Residue, then its C-alpha position, 0 to 999 in steps of 0.5 A: m500500500k505504501r508503495v502504491l501511495k508513493r507512486k501516486a505521489k510521485s506521478t502527481f508531482v511530476r505531472k505539470p498542471l494544466p493552465v486555467n484556460a486550458r480548454l480554451i487554448g485546446i479549442a483554439l489549437m483545434c481551430g488552428a489545426t483545421v486551417f492547416f488541414t484546409g491548406i493540405d486539401t487546397s494544395a492537393k487540389y491545385l497540384n492535381l492540376h499539374m501532376d499525377t495524384v500519386q505524386v501529390v500524395w507522396a509529397r504530402y506524406l513525405g513532407a509531413f514525415l520529414v517535418s514531424f521527424l525533426f521533433i518526434n523520432p526514436l532518438t528523442e523518444p526512446g521506445l517510440m517504435n515499440t508496439k504490441r500490435p504490429w499487424l493492427q498498426t499496419v492495417r490502420s496505416v493502410l486504411l489511412l493511406l487509402s482514405t487519403i488517396l481516395n480523397m485526393f483523387a476525388l479532389r480532381y473533380l469535386q469542390l473542396d466543400e463537397t468532399m469535406s461535407i461528405l467526410f463529415a459523415t465519419p462520426l456517423l460511421v464510427a458509431l455504426f462500426s463500433i457495434p461489431f468491432l467494439g461491441e458497443s450498443i446504440g440506442p434508438r436516439r443515436w440510430a435516428a441520428i445516424v439515419v438522418g446523417f446519411i440522409g444529409i449525405l444523399i442530399i449532398t451527392r444526390p445519386g441518380l440525379g446526375h448533378m454530383h460527379h461520380a468521384a463523390l463515390l471515391t470520397v464516400a469510400g474514403t470516408f468508410c476507410f477513415a471510419l475503420y481507421n478510427i476504430s483501429t485507433r481506439i483499439l490501439s489506444e489500449s496498448d500503444t501510445s499515440g506517438t507510436t501510432s502516429f509515427y507508424s502511420s506517417l512512416f508507412g505512408a512515406v515508404v509506400m508512396s516513395a516506392a510508387v512515385p517513380f512510376v508516375w514521376t514528372w518534374p514539377s514545371s515551376w518552383l511554385h509547384i515545389a513550394i506548394m508541395a513543401i507547404m502541403g507537407a508542412c501543413g500536415a505535420f503542424g496540423h496534426y501537431l496542433l491536434i495532439v496538443a489540443h487533446r492534451l489540454a481539453p477532452a475530445s468531447i469538447l474539441a470534437p464539434f470544432i472540427y466542423t469549422q473546417l467547412i468555413w475555411v474550405s469554402i473560403s479557400g475554394y472561392l479564393v483559389f478556384n472560384d468555387l462556391p458551395s451549392h445550396w444542396t451542399l450547404i443543406g446536406a452539410c448542415v444535416v450531417i453536422a447536426s447529426g454528428l453534433y448530436l452523436i457527440y452530445r449523446e456519447r458525452k452523456v453516456r460515457g462522460e467527458a473523458g470517454p472516447v467520442a466521435s472522430t475529432e480529425l479528418p483524413q489528411 
């Protein structure tokens, strides 16, 4: 008993107290992360016009890995590569890479706000997949929120009406991959640290895309394209860094709703860079999906408590 008390006292002493306004800082960092994530999508859509999408994905992964490696690596954090579930780490990394590739291919044909609105269905799918993979139960209220959310996706895509490009199906498939990625992240959180999990997904994407890029490589036609490739990688590294720090300062249940602010930034960026304006169908559908997601977050917060895991607080980048 004395040993246990000593350990508790020691850990309490070592742990740094959070600032009084920690939650507000966490929210601000989350909003800042969405700005960087918007930079990734905007850069990817622009580069898609000048080079193969595989090369764009390679630039995103390699740039983010190199920038993040300067701060988090096995030398600065011994034991970073120790994982108890290497196969699940691999599956998770594959799911994230697939989601990124599908989304960036879709950006060749869709507006930024269209892909983002579809990706907002991730919390709905996470709640749905938590039944078979995590053994969780969903009450009638959350089932209703999931159904309403998917109605919102139908409003955005309008299948069979010939208005949305078929590339929307790529984003839908990518959203399914990313939801499964979130499920695997929850499972891995029980055995591996967040640093280990993030390192493996970044390393996997950089290695796989570096092996694939020689088959489609074309030299960038201007220094501007090279600069945008570098900026995209930096946005990925800094965006995810802000996301990690935000979760250290505030519970996921507090941060989750603010991921939806990214729709504001992609709408602004889409107009300024590509002269794209969201259609009224996209806005209506996005509002339905966001409302459903917010309700799911509210219900999970009520059921699990503030510290419990809630719907996804990130999107594939």
